[in-house]
C-alpha positions, 0 to 999 in steps of 0.5 A: 504487476508480478503474476502469483507465481513469481512472488519478489520478497516484497510480496511474498507474504505482507507487503512491506513498503517497497511492495505497497510502493511497486504496486502503486507505480505498476496500477498507475502505470497500467492505467488501473489507478492515477493521481489521484486515487488513494492509497490505504496500506493494508496487512502490515505485519508487525515484524516489520519493526514500523510503528504504526505512525512510523509507516505513516511517516513513511508513506506519507511522501508518497501519497499512501495513506495506513489503515488502521483495526477499526478505519471506515472510509466513506466510499460517496458515488461521483 
């Protein structure tokens, strides 16, 4: 992943779709996530021009969920 001092346009402020996918790819490459890891994209900018449903449409094929206000995640021990 990029170092905090090496900020690309995808990660400088709010992460966009490309930044999220790049971070996911890098985490899998580093072995800190796997194909069974649940990824949830959060903190999207309203300036991106996409509605929530449009973000879901773009990220679903990449197996990334899109967070929403009030979202609850049940984390159960395995």
